[in-house]
DRENTORKOL-3810 file (N, C-alpha, C; in nm, 4 decimals):
REM DRENTORKOL-3810
@n.u->-9.6510; n.v->-16.1800; n.w->10.8905; ca.u->-9.7907; ca.v->-16.1468; ca.w->10.8189; c.u->-9.8776; c.v->-16.0426; c.w->10.8867
@n.u->-9.9378; n.v->-15.9945; n.w->10.7182; ca.u->-10.0238; ca.v->-15.9000; ca.w->10.7285; c.u->-10.1566; c.v->-15.9373; c.w->10.7305
@n.u->-10.2547; n.v->-15.8568; n.w->10.8115; ca.u->-10.4068; ca.v->-15.8904; ca.w->10.8129; c.u->-10.4249; c.v->-15.7264; c.w->10.8042
@n.u->-10.5466; n.v->-15.6988; n.w->10.7382; ca.u->-10.5966; ca.v->-15.5832; ca.w->10.6942; c.u->-10.7454; c.v->-15.5493; c.w->10.7034
@n.u->-10.7585; n.v->-15.4467; n.w->10.8109; ca.u->-10.9165; ca.v->-15.3994; ca.w->10.7962; c.u->-10.9821; c.v->-15.2733; c.w->10.7245
@n.u->-11.0142; n.v->-15.2967; n.w->10.6132; ca.u->-11.0036; ca.v->-15.2063; ca.w->10.5201; c.u->-11.1852; c.v->-15.1559; c.w->10.5113
@n.u->-11.2410; n.v->-15.0505; n.w->10.4358; ca.u->-11.3440; ca.v->-14.9667; ca.w->10.4284; c.u->-11.2721; c.v->-14.8457; c.w->10.4268
@n.u->-11.4146; n.v->-14.7793; n.w->10.3479; ca.u->-11.3904; ca.v->-14.6657; ca.w->10.3849; c.u->-11.4012; c.v->-14.5548; c.w->10.5239
@n.u->-11.3507; n.v->-14.4247; n.w->10.5412; ca.u->-11.3569; ca.v->-14.3683; ca.w->10.6218; c.u->-11.4692; c.v->-14.3192; c.w->10.6609
@n.u->-11.4582; n.v->-14.3231; n.w->10.8023; ca.u->-11.5736; ca.v->-14.3332; ca.w->10.8439; c.u->-11.6490; c.v->-14.4228; c.w->10.9190
@n.u->-11.5956; n.v->-14.5821; n.w->10.8597; ca.u->-11.6851; ca.v->-14.7211; ca.w->10.9020; c.u->-11.6858; c.v->-14.7874; c.w->10.9905
@n.u->-11.5960; n.v->-14.7300; n.w->11.0998; ca.u->-11.5493; ca.v->-14.8125; ca.w->11.1757; c.u->-11.4226; c.v->-14.8877; c.w->11.2524
@n.u->-11.3597; n.v->-14.8477; n.w->11.1405; ca.u->-11.1974; ca.v->-14.9290; ca.w->11.1550; c.u->-11.1120; c.v->-14.9468; c.w->11.2797
@n.u->-11.0765; n.v->-14.8370; n.w->11.2527; ca.u->-11.0214; ca.v->-14.7632; ca.w->11.4217; c.u->-11.1107; c.v->-14.8849; c.w->11.5595
@n.u->-11.2074; n.v->-14.8608; n.w->11.5699; ca.u->-11.2600; ca.v->-14.9442; ca.w->11.6654; c.u->-11.2289; c.v->-15.0969; c.w->11.6580
@n.u->-11.2743; n.v->-15.1346; n.w->11.5518; ca.u->-11.2144; ca.v->-15.2832; ca.w->11.5261; c.u->-11.0680; c.v->-15.2937; c.w->11.5642
@n.u->-11.0052; n.v->-15.2228; n.w->11.4861; ca.u->-10.8659; ca.v->-15.2162; ca.w->11.5730; c.u->-10.8187; c.v->-15.2576; c.w->11.7172
@n.u->-10.9332; n.v->-15.0928; n.w->11.7690; ca.u->-10.8953; ca.v->-15.0734; ca.w->11.9210; c.u->-10.9447; c.v->-15.2160; c.w->11.9835
@n.u->-11.0054; n.v->-15.2549; n.w->11.9604; ca.u->-11.0572; ca.v->-15.3745; ca.w->12.0286; c.u->-11.0099; c.v->-15.5030; c.w->11.9550
@n.u->-10.9467; n.v->-15.5129; n.w->11.8524; ca.u->-10.8755; ca.v->-15.6674; ca.w->11.8231; c.u->-10.7344; c.v->-15.6639; c.w->11.9491
@n.u->-10.6553; n.v->-15.5005; n.w->11.9277; ca.u->-10.5442; ca.v->-15.5008; ca.w->11.9865; c.u->-10.5639; c.v->-15.5631; c.w->12.1779
@n.u->-10.7106; n.v->-15.4475; n.w->12.2442; ca.u->-10.6864; ca.v->-15.4725; ca.w->12.3538; c.u->-10.7421; c.v->-15.6118; c.w->12.4024
@n.u->-10.8123; n.v->-15.6826; n.w->12.3173; ca.u->-10.8617; ca.v->-15.8455; ca.w->12.3128; c.u->-10.6906; c.v->-15.8734; c.w->12.2895
@n.u->-10.6240; n.v->-15.8479; n.w->12.2151; ca.u->-10.4990; ca.v->-15.9373; ca.w->12.2166; c.u->-10.3741; c.v->-15.9544; c.w->12.3181
@n.u->-10.4282; n.v->-15.8218; n.w->12.3906; ca.u->-10.3014; ca.v->-15.7795; ca.w->12.5102; c.u->-10.3752; c.v->-15.9191; c.w->12.6085
@n.u->-10.4895; n.v->-15.9273; n.w->12.5645; ca.u->-10.4563; ca.v->-16.0451; ca.w->12.7363; c.u->-10.3732; c.v->-16.2038; c.w->12.7357
@n.u->-10.3581; n.v->-16.2038; n.w->12.5595; ca.u->-10.3067; ca.v->-16.3442; ca.w->12.5991; c.u->-10.1455; c.v->-16.3260; c.w->12.4700
@n.u->-10.1410; n.v->-16.2037; n.w->12.4616; ca.u->-10.0043; ca.v->-16.1919; ca.w->12.3928; c.u->-9.8956; c.v->-16.1791; c.w->12.5425
@n.u->-9.7210; n.v->-16.2353; n.w->12.4325; ca.u->-9.6374; ca.v->-16.2917; ca.w->12.5278; c.u->-9.5017; c.v->-16.2182; c.w->12.4827
@n.u->-9.5308; n.v->-16.1419; n.w->12.3989; ca.u->-9.4324; ca.v->-16.0407; ca.w->12.3239; c.u->-9.5162; c.v->-15.8779; c.w->12.3700
@n.u->-9.4214; n.v->-15.8142; n.w->12.2812; ca.u->-9.4198; ca.v->-15.6713; ca.w->12.2630; c.u->-9.5632; c.v->-15.6445; c.w->12.1825
@n.u->-9.6608; n.v->-15.5385; n.w->12.2309; ca.u->-9.7536; ca.v->-15.4836; ca.w->12.1020; c.u->-9.7019; c.v->-15.3360; c.w->12.0910
@n.u->-9.7233; n.v->-15.2673; n.w->11.9754; ca.u->-9.7091; ca.v->-15.1702; ca.w->11.9248; c.u->-9.8625; c.v->-15.0996; c.w->11.8607
@n.u->-9.8881; n.v->-14.9704; n.w->11.8768; ca.u->-9.9694; ca.v->-14.9106; ca.w->11.7912; c.u->-9.8957; c.v->-14.7860; c.w->11.6980
@n.u->-9.8909; n.v->-14.8039; n.w->11.5923; ca.u->-9.9215; ca.v->-14.6733; ca.w->11.5671; c.u->-10.0426; c.v->-14.6079; c.w->11.4958
@n.u->-9.9775; n.v->-14.4939; n.w->11.5113; ca.u->-10.1142; ca.v->-14.3817; ca.w->11.4497; c.u->-10.0939; c.v->-14.2490; c.w->11.4282
@n.u->-10.1292; n.v->-14.1798; n.w->11.3806; ca.u->-10.1123; ca.v->-14.0502; ca.w->11.3457; c.u->-10.1579; c.v->-13.9073; c.w->11.4521
@n.u->-10.2032; n.v->-13.9489; n.w->11.5850; ca.u->-10.1733; ca.v->-13.8715; ca.w->11.6568; c.u->-10.2034; c.v->-13.9724; c.w->11.7749
@n.u->-10.2371; n.v->-13.9123; n.w->11.9202; ca.u->-10.1973; ca.v->-13.9757; ca.w->12.0366; c.u->-10.3830; c.v->-13.9610; c.w->12.1065
@n.u->-10.4703; n.v->-13.9571; n.w->11.9823; ca.u->-10.6242; ca.v->-13.9450; ca.w->12.0615; c.u->-10.6565; c.v->-14.0652; c.w->12.0982
@n.u->-10.5949; n.v->-14.1939; n.w->12.0435; ca.u->-10.6371; ca.v->-14.3364; ca.w->12.1357; c.u->-10.6207; c.v->-14.3529; c.w->12.2757
@n.u->-10.4904; n.v->-14.2940; n.w->12.3078; ca.u->-10.4214; ca.v->-14.2846; ca.w->12.3994; c.u->-10.5101; c.v->-14.3494; c.w->12.5676
@n.u->-10.6061; n.v->-14.3108; n.w->12.5713; ca.u->-10.6418; ca.v->-14.3816; ca.w->12.7024; c.u->-10.7605; c.v->-14.5028; c.w->12.6619
@n.u->-10.7868; n.v->-14.5175; n.w->12.5432; ca.u->-10.8949; ca.v->-14.6503; ca.w->12.4295; c.u->-10.7795; c.v->-14.7849; c.w->12.4636
@n.u->-10.6527; n.v->-14.7492; n.w->12.4820; ca.u->-10.5649; ca.v->-14.8475; ca.w->12.4713; c.u->-10.5266; c.v->-14.9372; c.w->12.6221
@n.u->-10.4829; n.v->-15.0222; n.w->12.6152; ca.u->-10.4143; ca.v->-15.1026; ca.w->12.7494; c.u->-10.2733; c.v->-15.0227; c.w->12.7739
@n.u->-10.2603; n.v->-14.9959; n.w->12.8551; ca.u->-10.1436; ca.v->-14.9737; ca.w->12.9178; c.u->-10.0375; c.v->-15.0588; c.w->12.8816
@n.u->-10.0016; n.v->-15.1957; n.w->12.8696; ca.u->-9.9543; ca.v->-15.2622; ca.w->12.7927; c.u->-9.8647; c.v->-15.2314; c.w->12.6315
@n.u->-9.9470; n.v->-15.1604; n.w->12.5902; ca.u->-9.9354; ca.v->-15.1406; ca.w->12.4535; c.u->-9.8578; c.v->-15.0580; c.w->12.4236
@n.u->-9.7622; n.v->-15.0369; n.w->12.3753; ca.u->-9.6854; ca.v->-14.8830; ca.w->12.3207; c.u->-9.7455; c.v->-14.8203; c.w->12.2324
@n.u->-9.7946; n.v->-14.7100; n.w->12.2580; ca.u->-9.8638; ca.v->-14.6457; ca.w->12.1966; c.u->-9.7413; c.v->-14.5049; c.w->12.0843
@n.u->-9.7372; n.v->-14.5532; n.w->11.9480; ca.u->-9.6240; ca.v->-14.4451; ca.w->11.8896; c.u->-9.6974; c.v->-14.3506; c.w->11.7874
@n.u->-9.6955; n.v->-14.2178; n.w->11.8153; ca.u->-9.7608; ca.v->-14.0637; ca.w->11.7142; c.u->-9.5957; c.v->-14.1212; c.w->11.6492
@n.u->-9.6464; n.v->-14.1404; n.w->11.4906; ca.u->-9.5875; ca.v->-14.1607; ca.w->11.3422; c.u->-9.5427; c.v->-14.0326; c.w->11.3330
@n.u->-9.5782; n.v->-13.9323; n.w->11.3686; ca.u->-9.6300; ca.v->-13.7346; ca.w->11.3177; c.u->-9.4762; c.v->-13.7132; c.w->11.3728
@n.u->-9.4407; n.v->-13.7438; n.w->11.5227; ca.u->-9.3311; ca.v->-13.6997; ca.w->11.5878; c.u->-9.2010; c.v->-13.7397; c.w->11.5255
@n.u->-9.2060; n.v->-13.8097; n.w->11.4361; ca.u->-9.0744; ca.v->-13.8615; ca.w->11.3595; c.u->-9.0324; c.v->-13.8496; c.w->11.2859
@n.u->-9.1361; n.v->-13.7385; n.w->11.1892; ca.u->-9.1140; ca.v->-13.6186; ca.w->11.1086; c.u->-9.1151; c.v->-13.7334; c.w->10.9422
@n.u->-9.1372; n.v->-13.8410; n.w->10.9643; ca.u->-9.1661; ca.v->-13.9126; ca.w->10.8502; c.u->-9.2286; c.v->-13.8420; c.w->10.7051
@n.u->-9.1370; n.v->-13.8385; n.w->10.6293; ca.u->-9.1646; ca.v->-13.7477; ca.w->10.4800; c.u->-9.2193; c.v->-13.8600; c.w->10.3439
@n.u->-9.1785; n.v->-13.9882; n.w->10.3663; ca.u->-9.2506; ca.v->-14.1062; ca.w->10.2520; c.u->-9.2434; c.v->-14.2160; c.w->10.3132
@n.u->-9.2980; n.v->-14.3356; n.w->10.1987; ca.u->-9.2679; ca.v->-14.4591; ca.w->10.2407; c.u->-9.1678; c.v->-14.5387; c.w->10.3059
@n.u->-9.0448; n.v->-14.4775; n.w->10.1672; ca.u->-8.9212; ca.v->-14.5231; ca.w->10.2212; c.u->-8.9087; c.v->-14.5307; c.w->10.3591
@n.u->-8.9060; n.v->-14.3876; n.w->10.3788; ca.u->-8.8710; ca.v->-14.3391; ca.w->10.5781; c.u->-8.9650; c.v->-14.4409; c.w->10.6753
@n.u->-9.1127; n.v->-14.5025; n.w->10.5988; ca.u->-9.1769; ca.v->-14.5585; ca.w->10.6874; c.u->-9.1496; c.v->-14.6631; c.w->10.7126
@n.u->-9.0680; n.v->-14.7431; n.w->10.6490; ca.u->-9.0369; ca.v->-14.9058; ca.w->10.6088; c.u->-8.8998; c.v->-14.8956; c.w->10.6573
@n.u->-8.8440; n.v->-14.8333; n.w->10.6999; ca.u->-8.7236; ca.v->-14.8253; ca.w->10.7931; c.u->-8.7415; c.v->-14.7697; c.w->10.9404
@n.u->-8.8525; n.v->-14.6765; n.w->10.9541; ca.u->-8.9238; ca.v->-14.6381; ca.w->11.1046; c.u->-8.9534; c.v->-14.8160; c.w->11.1648
@n.u->-9.0107; n.v->-14.8777; n.w->11.0633; ca.u->-9.0459; ca.v->-15.0154; ca.w->11.0988; c.u->-9.0030; c.v->-15.1052; c.w->11.1470
@n.u->-8.8648; n.v->-15.0945; n.w->11.0769; ca.u->-8.7498; ca.v->-15.1714; ca.w->11.0227; c.u->-8.7273; c.v->-15.1736; c.w->11.1988
@n.u->-8.7094; n.v->-15.0179; n.w->11.1889; ca.u->-8.6440; ca.v->-14.9614; ca.w->11.3442; c.u->-8.7101; c.v->-15.0469; c.w->11.4672
@n.u->-8.8226; n.v->-15.0712; n.w->11.4252; ca.u->-8.8335; ca.v->-15.1080; ca.w->11.5566; c.u->-8.8442; c.v->-15.2502; c.w->11.6080
@n.u->-8.8714; n.v->-15.3267; n.w->11.4738; ca.u->-8.8528; ca.v->-15.4789; ca.w->11.4609; c.u->-8.6697; c.v->-15.4862; c.w->11.5319
@n.u->-8.5980; n.v->-15.3945; n.w->11.4879; ca.u->-8.4488; ca.v->-15.3800; ca.w->11.5334; c.u->-8.4094; c.v->-15.4312; c.w->11.6670
@n.u->-8.5231; n.v->-15.2885; n.w->11.7100; ca.u->-8.4827; ca.v->-15.2984; ca.w->11.8729; c.u->-8.5396; c.v->-15.3959; c.w->11.9287
@n.u->-8.6823; n.v->-15.4691; n.w->11.8973; ca.u->-8.7478; ca.v->-15.5599; ca.w->11.9990; c.u->-8.7145; c.v->-15.6768; c.w->11.9580
@n.u->-8.6620; n.v->-15.7482; n.w->12.0296; ca.u->-8.6622; ca.v->-15.9168; ca.w->11.9891; c.u->-8.8049; c.v->-15.9664; c.w->12.0249
@n.u->-8.8566; n.v->-15.9609; n.w->12.1097; ca.u->-9.0237; ca.v->-16.0371; ca.w->12.1699; c.u->-9.1049; c.v->-15.9287; c.w->12.0606
@n.u->-9.0967; n.v->-15.8493; n.w->11.9959; ca.u->-9.2099; ca.v->-15.7667; ca.w->11.9123; c.u->-9.3121; c.v->-15.9118; c.w->11.8938
@n.u->-9.4206; n.v->-15.8951; n.w->11.8571; ca.u->-9.5372; ca.v->-15.9598; ca.w->11.8471; c.u->-9.6262; c.v->-15.9246; c.w->11.7830
@n.u->-9.6528; n.v->-15.8097; n.w->11.7509; ca.u->-9.7679; ca.v->-15.7284; ca.w->11.6899; c.u->-9.7521; c.v->-15.6393; c.w->11.6704
@n.u->-9.7842; n.v->-15.5435; n.w->11.5444; ca.u->-9.7531; ca.v->-15.4331; ca.w->11.5059; c.u->-9.9256; c.v->-15.3507; c.w->11.4690
@n.u->-9.9941; n.v->-15.2779; n.w->11.5397; ca.u->-10.1259; ca.v->-15.2391; ca.w->11.4668; c.u->-10.0655; c.v->-15.1078; c.w->11.4096
@n.u->-10.1024; n.v->-15.0970; n.w->11.2610; ca.u->-10.1210; ca.v->-14.9796; ca.w->11.1845; c.u->-10.2526; c.v->-14.8804; c.w->11.1733
@n.u->-10.3032; n.v->-14.7745; n.w->11.2565; ca.u->-10.4270; ca.v->-14.6988; ca.w->11.2190; c.u->-10.3873; c.v->-14.5827; c.w->11.1291
@n.u->-10.4951; n.v->-14.5394; n.w->11.0181; ca.u->-10.4619; ca.v->-14.4602; ca.w->10.9770; c.u->-10.3332; c.v->-14.4794; c.w->10.8786
@n.u->-10.3754; n.v->-14.6228; n.w->10.8247; ca.u->-10.2329; ca.v->-14.7063; ca.w->10.7263; c.u->-10.1482; c.v->-14.6188; c.w->10.6080
@n.u->-10.2771; n.v->-14.5567; n.w->10.5210; ca.u->-10.2826; ca.v->-14.4585; ca.w->10.3889; c.u->-10.1631; c.v->-14.3343; c.w->10.4459
@n.u->-10.2203; n.v->-14.2473; n.w->10.5598; ca.u->-10.1534; ca.v->-14.1118; ca.w->10.6247; c.u->-10.0055; c.v->-14.1687; c.w->10.6499
@n.u->-10.0383; n.v->-14.2512; n.w->10.7347; ca.u->-9.9081; ca.v->-14.2561; ca.w->10.8655; c.u->-9.8018; c.v->-14.2884; c.w->10.7525
@n.u->-9.7843; n.v->-14.4048; n.w->10.6423; ca.u->-9.6881; ca.v->-14.4440; ca.w->10.5769; c.u->-9.6314; c.v->-14.3632; c.w->10.4374
@n.u->-9.7291; n.v->-14.2182; n.w->10.4877; ca.u->-9.7402; ca.v->-14.1284; ca.w->10.3188; c.u->-9.7821; c.v->-14.2112; c.w->10.2149
@n.u->-9.8832; n.v->-14.2548; n.w->10.1738; ca.u->-9.9059; ca.v->-14.3392; ca.w->10.0717; c.u->-10.0517; c.v->-14.2926; c.w->10.0077
@n.u->-10.1160; n.v->-14.1492; n.w->10.0602; ca.u->-10.2361; ca.v->-14.1363; ca.w->10.0104; c.u->-10.2159; c.v->-14.0775; c.w->9.8881
@n.u->-10.3116; n.v->-14.1182; n.w->9.7920; ca.u->-10.3539; ca.v->-14.1261; ca.w->9.6519; c.u->-10.2175; c.v->-14.2302; c.w->9.5638
@n.u->-10.1453; n.v->-14.3146; n.w->9.6730; ca.u->-10.0582; ca.v->-14.3736; ca.w->9.5938; c.u->-10.0566; c.v->-14.4769; c.w->9.5929
@n.u->-10.0058; n.v->-14.5998; n.w->9.4700; ca.u->-10.0083; ca.v->-14.7443; ca.w->9.5147; c.u->-9.9001; c.v->-14.7729; c.w->9.6058
@n.u->-10.0239; n.v->-14.8799; n.w->9.7029; ca.u->-9.9829; ca.v->-14.9228; ca.w->9.8446; c.u->-9.8766; c.v->-15.0698; c.w->9.8139
@n.u->-9.9118; n.v->-15.0878; n.w->9.6509; ca.u->-9.8274; ca.v->-15.2955; ca.w->9.6471; c.u->-9.7005; c.v->-15.2469; c.w->9.6929
@n.u->-9.6335; n.v->-15.1744; n.w->9.6673; ca.u->-9.4865; ca.v->-15.2369; ca.w->9.7221; c.u->-9.4330; c.v->-15.2054; c.w->9.8991
@n.u->-9.5220; n.v->-15.1247; n.w->9.9602; ca.u->-9.5061; ca.v->-15.1235; ca.w->10.0542; c.u->-9.5544; c.v->-15.2346; c.w->10.1305
@n.u->-9.6416; n.v->-15.3087; n.w->10.1088; ca.u->-9.7607; ca.v->-15.4306; ca.w->10.1074; c.u->-9.6597; c.v->-15.5838; c.w->10.1386
@n.u->-9.5766; n.v->-15.4907; n.w->10.0037; ca.u->-9.4772; ca.v->-15.6411; ca.w->9.9457; c.u->-9.3552; c.v->-15.6694; c.w->10.0761
@n.u->-9.2885; n.v->-15.5251; n.w->10.1161; ca.u->-9.2330; ca.v->-15.4987; ca.w->10.1861; c.u->-9.2154; c.v->-15.5363; c.w->10.3482
@n.u->-9.3567; n.v->-15.4344; n.w->10.3740; ca.u->-9.3639; ca.v->-15.5380; ca.w->10.5204; c.u->-9.3978; c.v->-15.6892; c.w->10.5252
@n.u->-9.4947; n.v->-15.7003; n.w->10.4697; ca.u->-9.4829; ca.v->-15.8758; ca.w->10.4456; c.u->-9.3700; c.v->-15.9104; c.w->10.4436
@n.u->-9.2802; n.v->-15.8838; n.w->10.3684; ca.u->-9.0823; ca.v->-15.9762; ca.w->10.3859; c.u->-9.0543; c.v->-15.9339; c.w->10.5275
@n.u->-9.0438; n.v->-15.8249; n.w->10.5712; ca.u->-9.0569; ca.v->-15.7814; ca.w->10.7249; c.u->-9.0578; c.v->-15.8404; c.w->10.7765
@n.u->-9.2026; n.v->-15.8636; n.w->10.7655; ca.u->-9.2776; ca.v->-15.8965; ca.w->10.9284; c.u->-9.2703; c.v->-16.0851; c.w->10.9307
@n.u->-9.2600; n.v->-16.1476; n.w->10.8105; ca.u->-9.1960; ca.v->-16.3079; ca.w->10.7724; c.u->-9.0443; c.v->-16.3346; c.w->10.8858
@n.u->-8.9478; n.v->-16.2070; n.w->10.8069; ca.u->-8.8255; ca.v->-16.2381; ca.w->10.8144; c.u->-8.7742; c.v->-16.2273; c.w->11.0167
@n.u->-8.8804; n.v->-16.1306; n.w->11.0460; ca.u->-8.8514; ca.v->-16.0981; ca.w->11.2103; c.u->-8.9714; c.v->-16.1760; c.w->11.2696
@n.u->-9.0638; n.v->-16.2769; n.w->11.2225; ca.u->-9.1478; ca.v->-16.3134; ca.w->11.2856; c.u->-9.2718; c.v->-16.2102; c.w->11.3917
@n.u->-9.3160; n.v->-16.1179; n.w->11.3013; ca.u->-9.4334; ca.v->-16.0042; ca.w->11.3833; c.u->-9.4822; c.v->-16.0123; c.w->11.3235
@n.u->-9.6468; n.v->-16.0150; n.w->11.3673; ca.u->-9.7790; ca.v->-16.0072; ca.w->11.3138; c.u->-9.7896; c.v->-15.7915; c.w->11.2482
@n.u->-9.8670; n.v->-15.7391; n.w->11.1481; ca.u->-9.9211; ca.v->-15.6496; ca.w->11.0765; c.u->-10.0637; c.v->-15.6261; c.w->11.1050
@n.u->-10.1665; n.v->-15.5459; n.w->11.1935; ca.u->-10.2251; ca.v->-15.5283; ca.w->11.1413; c.u->-10.2967; c.v->-15.3933; c.w->11.1041
@n.u->-10.2985; n.v->-15.3947; n.w->11.0108; ca.u->-10.3402; ca.v->-15.2463; ca.w->10.9293; c.u->-10.4979; c.v->-15.2026; c.w->10.8695
@n.u->-10.4871; n.v->-15.0811; n.w->10.9198; ca.u->-10.6088; ca.v->-14.9984; ca.w->10.8933; c.u->-10.6175; c.v->-14.9435; c.w->10.7542
@n.u->-10.6645; n.v->-14.9436; n.w->10.6551; ca.u->-10.6733; ca.v->-14.8912; ca.w->10.5579; c.u->-10.8116; c.v->-14.8329; c.w->10.5194
@n.u->-10.8017; n.v->-14.7451; n.w->10.4517; ca.u->-10.8969; ca.v->-14.6224; ca.w->10.4089; c.u->-10.9270; c.v->-14.6863; c.w->10.2373
@n.u->-10.9800; n.v->-14.7916; n.w->10.2278; ca.u->-10.9884; ca.v->-14.8059; ca.w->10.0650; c.u->-11.0623; c.v->-14.9696; c.w->10.1019
@n.u->-11.1804; n.v->-14.9429; n.w->10.0179; ca.u->-11.2829; ca.v->-15.0669; ca.w->10.0218; c.u->-11.1765; c.v->-15.2171; c.w->9.9835
@n.u->-11.2256; n.v->-15.2821; n.w->10.0191; ca.u->-11.1724; ca.v->-15.4137; ca.w->10.0002; c.u->-11.1553; c.v->-15.4317; c.w->9.8646
@n.u->-11.2942; n.v->-15.4263; n.w->9.7881; ca.u->-11.2878; ca.v->-15.4491; ca.w->9.6139; c.u->-11.2013; c.v->-15.3859; c.w->9.5499
@n.u->-11.1587; n.v->-15.2373; n.w->9.5891; ca.u->-11.0569; ca.v->-15.1554; ca.w->9.5507; c.u->-10.9083; c.v->-15.1703; c.w->9.5600
@n.u->-10.8757; n.v->-15.2654; n.w->9.6584; ca.u->-10.7277; ca.v->-15.3318; ca.w->9.7181; c.u->-10.6752; c.v->-15.3906; c.w->9.5818
@n.u->-10.5460; n.v->-15.3310; n.w->9.5929; ca.u->-10.4326; ca.v->-15.4084; ca.w->9.4907; c.u->-10.4522; c.v->-15.5502; c.w->9.5279
@n.u->-10.3931; n.v->-15.6423; n.w->9.3923; ca.u->-10.4402; ca.v->-15.7975; ca.w->9.4260; c.u->-10.3243; c.v->-15.8349; c.w->9.5718
@n.u->-10.1997; n.v->-15.8155; n.w->9.6114; ca.u->-10.1476; ca.v->-15.8064; ca.w->9.6598; c.u->-10.2043; c.v->-15.8196; c.w->9.7813
@n.u->-10.2956; n.v->-15.7100; n.w->9.7995; ca.u->-10.3933; ca.v->-15.6990; ca.w->9.9523; c.u->-10.5180; c.v->-15.7645; c.w->10.0053
@n.u->-10.5657; n.v->-15.8195; n.w->9.8622; ca.u->-10.7235; ca.v->-15.8651; ca.w->9.8911; c.u->-10.7258; c.v->-15.9704; c.w->9.9690
@n.u->-10.6269; n.v->-16.0860; n.w->9.9563; ca.u->-10.6042; ca.v->-16.2091; ca.w->9.9936; c.u->-10.6009; c.v->-16.1816; c.w->10.1647
@n.u->-10.5281; n.v->-16.0524; n.w->10.1985; ca.u->-10.4904; ca.v->-16.0183; ca.w->10.3868; c.u->-10.6175; c.v->-15.9615; c.w->10.3936
@n.u->-10.6816; n.v->-15.9383; n.w->10.3660; ca.u->-10.8115; ca.v->-15.8646; ca.w->10.4177; c.u->-10.9058; c.v->-15.9607; c.w->10.5376
@n.u->-10.9218; n.v->-15.9265; n.w->10.6927; ca.u->-10.9647; ca.v->-15.9955; ca.w->10.7491; c.u->-11.1133; c.v->-15.9592; c.w->10.7974
@n.u->-11.1121; n.v->-15.8167; n.w->10.7623; ca.u->-11.2526; ca.v->-15.7088; ca.w->10.7904; c.u->-11.2738; c.v->-15.6615; c.w->10.6959
@n.u->-11.4202; n.v->-15.6317; n.w->10.6108; ca.u->-11.4182; ca.v->-15.4928; ca.w->10.4727; c.u->-11.5600; c.v->-15.4495; c.w->10.5407
@n.u->-11.5456; n.v->-15.3363; n.w->10.5318; ca.u->-11.6484; ca.v->-15.3093; ca.w->10.5744; c.u->-11.6994; c.v->-15.1711; c.w->10.4590
END
């Protein structure tokens, strides 16, 4: 299942995402992973959450990003949730249609039974149809 936190840059999406992961870690039975474009939020996350700086892995396009997510899912049978901050940047989707990637991530998360919570710097009204019903917070 995919959940989306949407809004323009600087509206507070990251804070909501961090609050969500730190709340969920208290009740989590499996692994929680936080993907970001840097390690700036390392000290704001519980030490029980795996922080991955996606830029360390030289991902150059959205297909490689999908492969990266698949790799995370394949190596951890206890994976419960993946939190994606700065989604457009880490998935190499800035200025591109996010529909195919959201569709593929939806299939992967359903097949391997984990949730994706995504922060997207697009106002909810401007999201493609496939993503609009996944919005949990619109800023």
